[in-house]
N, C-alpha and C positions, 0 to 999 in steps of 0.2 A: 639587283640585290639578291643574295642567295636566300633560299627558302627559310632556313633556320633564323637568319637575321630578320627576315620579313615577319615571321611569327612573333619574335621578340618585340619588334617595333609595334605591331598591331596590339599585342597584349599590353604594352606600356601605354599606348594611346587610350585603350579601354580603361585601364586603371586610373589614368589621369582624369578622364571624363567622369568616371564613377565617383571619384573622390570630390571633384568639383560639384557634382550634383548633390552629394551627401551634405556638403557645406551649405548649399543653398536651401536644403530642406531639413531644418533642425527637428530633433525629436519632439513629438507632441508632449505638451506639459501634462504630467499626471496630476489629477485633482481629487481631493477628498472633501466631502461635506460631512460635518459632524453636527447632527441635530440633537439638541439637549431638550428633552421633554419635561413637562410638569412645572415650568415657571408659573407664577401666580399663586403657588401654594407654599410649601415648606421652604425653609431658608438654607438648608444644607447645600453648599456648593454654589449658591446663587451669586454671591459676590465674587467668588473665584472666577466664574465664567464671564459675568457681565463686566468685570473690571480687568479681566485678563487680556493677553495679547493674541489670543487665538480667535479668528473670525468664525466662531460657531454660528449656528442658526438657533434662535431661541423659540421653542414651541410652547406657547402660553395657554394654560387652561383657562377657558372663559368662565365668567360668573364667579370667580374666586375673589377672595379678599384683596389680593394684590395683583390681579390680572392687569389692570391699567398701569399700575405703578411699575411692574416689571417690564411691560411692553415699552413704556416711555423711556425707562432706564436703558433698555437694550438699544432702542433707536438712537438715543442721545449719544451712545458710545459707538455708533456705527455698526451695530449688530443686527442682522436680519431677523425679522419677527414673523412667526407663523401662528396659526390657531391650532391648538392641540384639542381636537374635537372629541369629547367623550362619547363612546359608542358601546352599546350593550355587548358583553362577552358571553360565552357559553358557560363559563364558571367564574366565580368571584363574588364579592360582596357588592351590593348596589351602592353602598357608601363610597366605594372606591371611584365611582364615576363623578361624584360631585353633583351640583345642581344642573337641572335641565339637560340630561343626557339624551342621546339619540337612541331610542329603544324601538323594538320591532312592533310594538303595539300602537305606535303613533300613526296617524294618517299622513298622507303626503303633504297636506297643507301644514300640519303640525311640525313635521320635519323641516320644511322650508322655513317656517317661522323661527324655529330654534337655531338654525344655521344663520339666519339673518341676525338674530340677537347675539349670537356668538361673535359674529364679525364686528358688531358695534361694541362688544365688550373688550375686544383686543385691538387697540389702534395700531396702525402702521403694518398690519399683517399683509403679506404678499402671497401667502399660500396657506394650506392646511394639511394636517395629517391626523390620523385616527389614534385616539387614546383607547387602548384595549380594542373591543369591537369584533371579536372573533365570530359572534353571532350576527350582528347587524351588517357587517360587510358582505355577508353572503346573501343578503336580501336585496333583490334587484330593485324593488320599489323604493326602498329606503336610500340605497346608493344613488339611484337615478336622481332623486330629489336633491341630494347633497351636491352632486356633480352639476346639476342645472344651476343651482345658486352660485356655486364656485365660478361657473362660466359667466354668469351675469355680472359678477364682481371682479372678473379677470384675475382669479386666483389659480395658481397651480396646485396640484395635489401630490403628496407623498403617501404611498401605501406603506404603512408601518409593518406590514407582513405578519399580521396576527392570524391569518387564515389562508391556506393555499387555494381556497375556493372563493376568494374575494372577487366581487363584481367590479371593483374599481378599474382594472385593466380594460375590460370589455366596454364599459360604459364611457370611460374617458376617451377611448378611441372613437366610439360612435359619435360622441358629442363634441369632439375636438378640443378637449381640455388637456393641457400638458400633465403628464404623470411620470413619476419615477418611483422605484420601489427600494425599500431598505435592504441593504446587503448584510449588515452585521448588527447584532445587539451587543453593546459594550459591557453592560453591568447586569446581565441575567444571573450572574453569581456575584455576590457582594464582596469583592476583594480587589484592591488596586492591582495586584499581580495579574488577576484574571482580565481586568480592563486592559492592561498592557498587552496581554496575549491576544485579545480581541482586536486591538489596534494593529498588531502585526498581521493578523488574519485579514483585516481590511486592506492593509498595504499590499498583500499578495493578490487580493482580488483586483485592486487597482492596476497592478502591474500587468494583469491579464486584460482587463476591460478598458483601461485608460482613465476610469473614474469610479467612484464608489461612495456609498452613503452608510454612515454608522449612526445609531441612535443610543444615547445615554440619558441619564436622568439627574435632576436635582431633587432635593428632599431628604428623606431619612438617610439614604446612602449616597447623597450627592457629593459629599466631600471625598468619598472613596473614588467616585467616578472622576472628579476633577483632578485628583492626584494622578490617577492612572493615565488620563489623557495628556496632561502637561508633561509627565515623565516620558511620554512616547514621542515628543516633538523632535528630539535629537535624531531618532531613528527615521522619522519621516523626512527630515532634512537630508540625511544621508542617502535616502532612496530617491531624493528629488521629487517628493510628493508635496504639492501645495494645498494647504487648507483653504477652502473657499466657501462663501455662503452658498446654500443649496441652489439658489436661483442661477448661480454661475454655471451649473451643470445644464441648465435649460437655455442658456444665453441666446442661441440662435433662434430657438423656437419661441422664446419670450418676445424677442424683437419682431419676429415674423407675425406674431399674433397680437402685437401691440399691448402686451400685458404690463401694467404698471401698478405700483402700490396705490391703494385707495387712501 
């Protein structure tokens, strides 16, 4: 065989093998988790999300009038439930935290007790994230107590990202508790067009990382958030991004550590 013909033959063989390998290794499924905070309180957007066809994750405020009702409603409809644990911020009204928040003046035992009570307040919870908390998440003693209780109840943690100095990453790693961090806030500006823009931002993050987490809210502006999220679904389908419960992003780690809903 002449040299040019041999080169063509070898190139063709390489191309065929590469194509076959590509067919055997499909592209990794892109995944998005959309956590909606503040269930248990106001009604705006609640029915939209809990009766909708998007598998959001419902983060429920403990100790609220409708904490149990919303958790049961979500679970009944196959929606994953988390505890939206109120924690002390650097700024803001104390009333925004609701009853029994985690504040930095509490002892370790008091923090543990409040987390235990929060878990009892929200049935079917498989994890927790922080409500506000820019001050409390920077306190090692406070965060350690929360992470220890989460480990005892086999709960994962989502750091809502209210402070770059959060102790959650360090202490969850030390204590072996699964942790992920929020990538995008959806409704920090109250308009459905902004929510759609933030959903596109989430999609771009996912196309780089393979997965991502967004946080939105029900309540006063909940209807705006729900409209923006639902209107973004066509774009997510176009980009082949699947919406999943947040625990799906932990899947291998959850199985390895035998974490199951309580």
